SEDO-501098 format. One record per residue (C-alpha): residue number from 0; residue in one letter; x, y, z. Coordinates in Angstrom, 3 decimals, m for minus. Each point is the difference from the previous one (the first is absolute). Layout:
! residues N
REC   pos   code       east      north         up
REC   NUM      a          X          Y          Z
...
//
This chain:
! residues 339
REC   pos   code       east      north         up
REC     0      m     m7.039   m115.379    173.427
REC     1      a     m3.116      0.208      2.234
REC     2      t      0.014      2.584      2.533
REC     3      p     m0.107     m1.552      3.627
REC     4      v     m3.132      0.952      1.999
REC     5      m      0.878      2.706      2.560
REC     6      n     m1.157      1.159      3.461
REC     7      k     m2.614      2.626     m1.088
REC     8      t      0.034      1.867      3.365
REC     9      a      3.833      0.185      0.783
REC    10      g      1.207      3.483      0.715
REC    11      a     m3.302      1.969     m0.207
REC    12      a     m2.980      0.414      2.404
REC    13      s     m2.994     m1.542     m1.120
REC    14      g     m2.925      1.518     m1.575
REC    15      t     m0.341      2.683     m2.790
REC    16      q      1.966      3.049     m0.115
REC    17      t      0.533      2.867     m2.493
REC    18      v      3.556      0.178     m0.931
REC    19      t      2.197      1.393     m2.915
REC    20      l      1.541     m2.223     m2.484
REC    21      g      3.425      1.022      1.566
REC    22      k     m1.176     m0.844      3.206
REC    23      s     m1.313     m3.222     m0.922
REC    24      l      3.272     m0.943     m1.551
REC    25      n      1.736      0.809      3.341
REC    26      q     m2.425     m2.068      1.761
REC    27      g      0.295     m2.738     m2.386
REC    28      l      3.972     m0.096      0.509
REC    29      r     m0.532      0.088      3.649
REC    30      a     m2.528     m2.863      0.023
REC    31      a      2.581     m2.077     m2.173
REC    32      m      2.835      0.817      2.208
REC    33      e     m1.934     m0.949      2.985
REC    34      a     m0.998     m3.292     m1.483
REC    35      d      3.334     m0.943     m1.330
REC    36      p      3.334      1.055      1.661
REC    37      k      1.985     m0.945     m3.380
REC    38      v     m1.680      3.186     m1.694
REC    39      i      2.585      2.650     m0.439
REC    40      v     m0.905      3.701     m1.173
REC    41      m      3.107      1.619     m1.676
REC    42      g      0.465      2.914     m2.274
REC    43      e      1.138      3.746     m0.104
REC    44      d     m1.147      1.894      3.066
REC    45      v     m2.590     m2.672      0.980
REC    46      g      0.984     m0.158      3.631
REC    47      k      0.414      3.125      2.056
REC    48      l     m1.648      2.371     m2.597
REC    49      g     m2.833     m2.717     m0.834
REC    50      g      0.496      0.350     m3.628
REC    51      v     m0.402      2.908     m2.247
REC    52      f     m3.681     m0.599     m0.146
REC    53      r      0.026     m1.282      3.687
REC    54      i     m1.396     m3.415     m0.940
REC    55      t      2.522     m1.472      2.479
REC    56      d     m0.649      2.346      2.718
REC    57      g      0.472     m1.249      3.449
REC    58      l      1.228     m3.561     m1.229
REC    59      q      3.775      0.402      1.075
REC    60      k     m1.246      1.478      3.356
REC    61      d     m2.076     m3.047      0.668
REC    62      f      2.171     m2.836     m1.748
REC    63      g      3.543      1.148      0.411
REC    64      e      2.542      1.016     m2.324
REC    65      h      0.786     m3.556     m0.749
REC    66      r     m3.357     m0.613     m1.748
REC    67      v     m0.671      3.533     m1.420
REC    68      l      3.393      0.781     m1.593
REC    69      d      0.972      3.563     m1.547
REC    70      t      2.222     m0.757     m2.920
REC    71      p      2.504      2.001     m2.273
REC    72      l     m1.364      1.636     m2.979
REC    73      a      0.996     m3.092     m2.283
REC    74      e     m3.059     m1.526     m1.398
REC    75      s      1.955     m2.849     m1.558
REC    76      g      1.592     m0.585      3.354
REC    77      i     m3.552     m0.034      1.711
REC    78      i     m1.109     m2.755     m2.257
REC    79      g      3.118     m2.024     m0.179
REC    80      t      0.104     m0.113      3.847
REC    81      a     m3.699     m0.853      0.072
REC    82      v      0.730     m2.907     m2.101
REC    83      g      2.442     m1.520      2.269
REC    84      l     m2.387      0.547      2.934
REC    85      a     m2.721     m1.724     m1.990
REC    86      i      2.357     m2.956     m0.764
REC    87      r      0.674     m0.227      3.682
REC    88      g     m3.584     m0.146      0.935
REC    89      f     m0.960      3.570      0.605
REC    90      r     m2.989      1.578     m1.451
REC    91      p      1.403      3.527     m1.023
REC    92      v     m2.124      3.023     m1.012
REC    93      c      2.032      2.446     m2.021
REC    94      e     m1.209      3.692     m0.462
REC    95      i      1.003      1.511     m3.147
REC    96      q     m0.540      3.679      0.826
REC    97      f     m1.423      1.337     m3.155
REC    98      d     m0.817     m1.892     m3.276
REC    99      g      2.570      1.350     m2.147
REC   100      f      2.945     m1.229      2.573
REC   101      v     m0.925     m3.682     m0.683
REC   102      f      2.356      0.108     m3.135
REC   103      p      3.395     m0.341      1.679
REC   104      a     m1.473     m3.274      1.382
REC   105      f     m1.375     m1.304     m3.394
REC   106      d      2.866     m2.379     m0.426
REC   107      q     m0.482     m1.398      3.493
REC   108      l     m3.856     m0.309     m0.574
REC   109      v      0.256     m1.485     m3.463
REC   110      s      3.197     m2.142     m0.258
REC   111      q     m0.191     m1.289      3.704
REC   112      v     m3.324      0.487      1.848
REC   113      a     m1.978     m1.310     m2.985
REC   114      k      2.117     m2.998     m0.588
REC   115      l      1.431     m1.785      2.796
REC   116      h     m2.976     m1.952      0.687
REC   117      f      0.036     m1.465     m3.321
REC   118      r      3.959      0.043     m0.249
REC   119      s     m0.051     m2.206      3.150
REC   120      q     m2.662     m2.321     m1.254
REC   121      g     m2.391      1.034      2.760
REC   122      k      2.568     m0.586      2.747
REC   123      i      0.062      3.810      0.970
REC   124      k     m2.913      2.058      0.693
REC   125      l      0.063      3.851      0.027
REC   126      p     m2.664      1.169      2.235
REC   127      l      0.775      3.743     m0.767
REC   128      v     m2.079      3.112     m0.369
REC   129      v      0.959      2.890     m1.615
REC   130      r     m2.217      3.153      0.675
REC   131      i     m0.197      2.687     m2.748
REC   132      p     m2.005      3.214      0.502
REC   133      f     m0.688      0.807     m3.582
REC   134      g     m1.881      2.356     m2.403
REC   135      g     m0.510      3.753     m0.175
REC   136      g     m2.252      2.583      1.336
REC   137      i      2.127      1.412      2.766
REC   138      g      1.703      2.797     m1.563
REC   139      a      3.193     m1.782     m0.247
REC   140      v      2.637     m0.414     m2.855
REC   141      e      1.478     m2.797     m1.963
REC   142      h      1.455     m2.936      2.131
REC   143      h     m2.954      0.881      2.331
REC   144      s     m3.154     m0.573     m2.149
REC   145      e      0.731     m2.961     m1.958
REC   146      s     m2.111     m3.039     m1.261
REC   147      p      2.694     m2.855     m0.535
REC   148      e     m2.482     m2.895      0.973
REC   149      s     m0.058     m1.223     m3.632
REC   150      y      3.930     m0.741      0.009
REC   151      f     m0.650     m2.343      2.864
REC   152      s     m3.155     m1.680     m0.895
REC   153      h      1.868     m1.072     m3.192
REC   154      t      2.667     m1.941      2.145
REC   155      a     m0.672     m3.536      0.519
REC   156      g      0.546     m0.892      3.672
REC   157      l     m1.201      2.980      1.469
REC   158      k     m3.589      0.521      1.492
REC   159      v     m1.363      3.761     m0.271
REC   160      v     m2.977      1.395      1.708
REC   161      a     m1.385      3.455      0.491
REC   162      c     m2.308      1.100      2.752
REC   163      s     m2.603      2.770     m0.770
REC   164      n     m1.785      0.604      3.404
REC   165      a      0.461     m0.221      3.753
REC   166      v     m1.638     m3.391      0.630
REC   167      d      2.020     m1.612     m2.813
REC   168      a      3.121      1.461      1.178
REC   169      y     m0.348     m1.541      3.563
REC   170      w     m0.766     m3.318     m1.030
REC   171      m      2.187     m0.184     m3.247
REC   172      i      3.249      1.128      1.560
REC   173      q     m0.309     m2.953      2.769
REC   174      q     m0.947     m2.642     m2.943
REC   175      a      2.975      1.215     m2.009
REC   176      i      2.236     m0.475      3.056
REC   177      r     m1.210     m3.352      0.669
REC   178      c      0.521     m1.057     m3.558
REC   179      d      2.893     m1.973     m0.851
REC   180      d      0.739      1.391     m3.350
REC   181      p      1.445      3.446     m0.628
REC   182      v     m2.642      2.745      0.016
REC   183      l      0.290      3.692     m1.527
REC   184      f     m2.629      1.845      2.074
REC   185      f     m0.938      3.281     m1.717
REC   186      e     m1.624      2.804      1.945
REC   187      p     m1.854      2.905     m1.265
REC   188      k      1.666      2.763      1.728
REC   189      r     m2.395      2.642     m0.741
REC   190      r     m2.901     m2.249      1.583
REC   191      y      2.241     m0.236      3.348
REC   192      y     m2.293      2.339      1.844
REC   193      e     m3.542     m0.868     m1.367
REC   194      k     m2.105     m2.150      2.523
REC   195      g     m1.816     m3.104      0.095
REC   196      q     m2.079     m2.069      2.366
REC   197      l      2.361     m2.973      1.245
REC   198      d     m1.601     m3.024      1.517
REC   199      v      2.858     m2.032      1.426
REC   200      d     m2.206     m2.954      0.780
REC   201      a     m1.190     m0.138     m3.449
REC   202      e      1.099     m2.848     m2.298
REC   203      p      2.809      1.154     m2.147
REC   204      y     m0.443     m0.003     m3.771
REC   205      p      2.441     m2.239     m1.785
REC   206      l      3.301      1.575     m1.073
REC   207      f      0.148     m0.741     m3.508
REC   208      k     m3.581      0.501     m0.916
REC   209      s     m1.590      2.974     m1.963
REC   210      r     m3.017      1.624      1.440
REC   211      v     m3.276      1.431     m1.261
REC   212      l     m0.371      3.317      1.983
REC   213      r     m3.116      1.387     m1.833
REC   214      r     m2.597     m1.967     m2.057
REC   215      g     m1.160      1.360     m3.289
REC   216      d     m1.384     m1.128     m3.527
REC   217      k      0.979      2.375     m2.634
REC   218      a      3.800      0.189      0.070
REC   219      t      2.848     m1.463      1.988
REC   220      l      2.886      2.075      1.650
REC   221      v      2.987     m1.915      1.249
REC   222      s      2.764      1.260      1.779
REC   223      y      2.633     m0.265      2.997
REC   224      g      1.636      2.098      2.869
REC   225      p     m0.535      3.751     m0.082
REC   226      m     m2.359      0.013     m3.142
REC   227      v     m2.650     m1.920      1.608
REC   228      k     m1.396      2.799      1.951
REC   229      t     m0.026      2.026     m3.298
REC   230      c     m2.146     m2.867     m1.715
REC   231      l     m2.326     m0.161      2.884
REC   232      d     m0.415      3.829     m0.133
REC   233      a     m0.685     m0.255     m3.825
REC   234      a     m2.465     m2.828      0.728
REC   235      m     m2.022      2.239      2.573
REC   236      a      0.016      2.890     m2.644
REC   237      a     m1.164     m2.289     m2.705
REC   238      a     m2.917     m1.282      2.136
REC   239      e     m1.187      3.449      0.465
REC   240      e     m0.588      0.196     m3.696
REC   241      g     m1.578     m3.523     m0.041
REC   242      t      3.108     m2.161     m1.281
REC   243      s      0.959     m2.874      2.164
REC   244      l      3.748     m1.010      0.089
REC   245      e      1.425     m2.864      1.515
REC   246      v      3.247      0.663      1.732
REC   247      i      2.638     m2.772      0.863
REC   248      d      3.268      0.382      2.019
REC   249      l      2.529     m2.506     m1.272
REC   250      r      2.007      0.129      3.070
REC   251      a      2.262     m2.766     m1.072
REC   252      l      2.300      1.016     m3.065
REC   253      s      1.901     m3.336     m0.351
REC   254      p     m1.578     m2.354     m0.082
REC   255      m     m3.070      1.986     m1.266
REC   256      d     m3.322     m1.489      0.693
REC   257      l     m2.150      0.940     m2.769
REC   258      e     m3.068     m2.181      0.181
REC   259      p     m2.136      2.608      1.644
REC   260      v      0.991      2.403     m2.909
REC   261      y     m0.990     m2.812     m2.454
REC   262      e     m3.227     m0.308      1.705
REC   263      s     m0.853      3.704      0.198
REC   264      v      1.006      0.646     m3.685
REC   265      r     m2.364     m2.832     m1.283
REC   266      r     m2.770      1.793      1.577
REC   267      t      0.933      3.581     m0.741
REC   268      g      1.716     m0.465     m3.445
REC   269      h      2.212      3.101      0.933
REC   270      l      3.476      0.519      1.783
REC   271      v      1.812      2.895      0.961
REC   272      v      3.463     m0.767      1.856
REC   273      v      1.553      2.853      1.931
REC   274      s      3.574      0.311      1.428
REC   275      e      2.458      2.741      0.841
REC   276      a      2.788     m1.843     m1.756
REC   277      p      1.031      0.926     m3.584
REC   278      r     m2.072     m1.847     m2.678
REC   279      e      2.967     m1.773     m2.023
REC   280      s      0.573     m3.401      0.836
REC   281      s     m1.946      0.222      3.519
REC   282      l     m2.435     m2.041      1.997
REC   283      s     m2.719      1.769     m1.632
REC   284      a      1.199     m1.351     m3.352
REC   285      e      0.006     m3.607      1.655
REC   286      i     m3.471      0.214      1.297
REC   287      a     m1.453      1.362     m3.299
REC   288      a      1.792     m2.855     m1.823
REC   289      r     m1.203     m2.789      2.213
REC   290      v     m3.597      1.003      0.157
REC   291      q     m0.094      0.489     m3.823
REC   292      e      1.115     m3.620     m0.016
REC   293      e     m2.437     m1.361      2.420
REC   294      c     m2.999      2.394     m0.713
REC   295      f      0.359      0.840     m3.730
REC   296      y     m3.745     m0.887     m0.968
REC   297      s     m1.524      1.978      3.281
REC   298      l      1.942      3.200     m0.914
REC   299      e     m2.121      2.705     m1.409
REC   300      s      2.567      2.474     m0.566
REC   301      p      3.811      0.167      0.043
REC   302      i      1.744     m0.305      3.502
REC   303      l      1.212      3.469      0.937
REC   304      r      2.639      1.049      2.481
REC   305      v      0.331      3.136      2.077
REC   306      t      3.672      0.282      0.967
REC   307      g      2.872      2.345      0.913
REC   308      f      2.023      1.126     m3.176
REC   309      d      3.021     m1.447     m1.338
REC   310      t      2.372      2.527      1.297
REC   311      p      2.158      0.264      3.127
REC   312      y     m2.030      1.467      2.966
REC   313      p     m0.601      3.781     m0.367
REC   314      p      0.724      2.721      2.462
REC   315      s     m2.503      0.180      2.846
REC   316      k     m1.956      3.061     m1.574
REC   317      l     m0.883     m2.270     m3.104
REC   318      e     m0.579     m3.284      1.749
REC   319      e     m3.889      0.829      0.053
REC   320      d      0.117     m0.063     m3.902
REC   321      f      1.917     m3.211      0.196
REC   322      l     m1.866     m2.062      2.270
REC   323      p     m3.300     m1.557     m1.161
REC   324      d     m2.983      1.586      1.680
REC   325      l     m3.617     m0.323      0.288
REC   326      d     m0.684      2.069     m3.205
REC   327      r      2.237     m2.210     m2.012
REC   328      v     m1.527     m3.200      1.321
REC   329      l     m3.323      1.144     m0.802
REC   330      h      0.744      1.033     m3.422
REC   331      a      1.469     m3.359     m0.880
REC   332      v     m3.484     m1.470      1.369
REC   333      d     m1.863      2.240     m2.179
REC   334      r      2.362     m1.032     m2.872
REC   335      s     m0.563     m3.525      0.582
REC   336      l     m3.726      0.144      0.333
REC   337      a     m0.325      1.987     m3.134
REC   338      w      1.846     m2.395     m2.129
//
């Protein structure tokens, strides 16, 4: 469904400001709540505490306990309640405190949220957003550093997006809330405190479109969420040695907009897909398959993937060995160009 046009300046001062990704999400939620009294925020500790990452800080104070609800520690109950609210015309925004905590709600998301619109032959809409901080890099353990996006991207009836920077965080959360379909909104938790220049008067980029962040002509890097910055850093390092890399941020994981990727690969002939998620049966595999189908005669080397390993998330002292980093990305680029 098309995303409705939004009030671009609601809930924020005009002009450009330097903000963190986390603060951008807070401002985006505030703008959405000011623009529509049917928007409700709910989750564990989202009210008085402001969320474990303080993304909802101050919202309960300003909008009241009837619109910012502290829930029990029961993810299935949170999503089930949100389904009822959405059917009744509200636009609930649910926070899952950490990525690995989403699985108690898996049945609700896959069996109910994803199917009600189709089950009702379009009579029921579910304008529901589920915010999920995801990925590693914060020194946490399993259940706090997962990358579960492939599970949900595979599920027909769910839309899945992932922001990678402060500007996208501000606009994408508002666009997701205004969407009439259920949206899983993945937030790169280790990027919460990284800053960007946000112009609240700018025209927002379409929610379900990928974006070329850096132009290049030797090879294409495709990523989303926390790994986008890693790819940009790799492109900067490669440029110092005379290698021009193009970097594309997918932004939408389901549906995926791969046309910019096809166009890029037809020029560069080389593709490296980067993701924190394990390699097996992943989004990186889907991207590689579809690019191979569309760009077979343009490829000058096999499509390579730089991913997490096919193991449970390791103890924090080993996470730097588990997560893709700049060196692993550049090594893959070198392998691709040397083919």
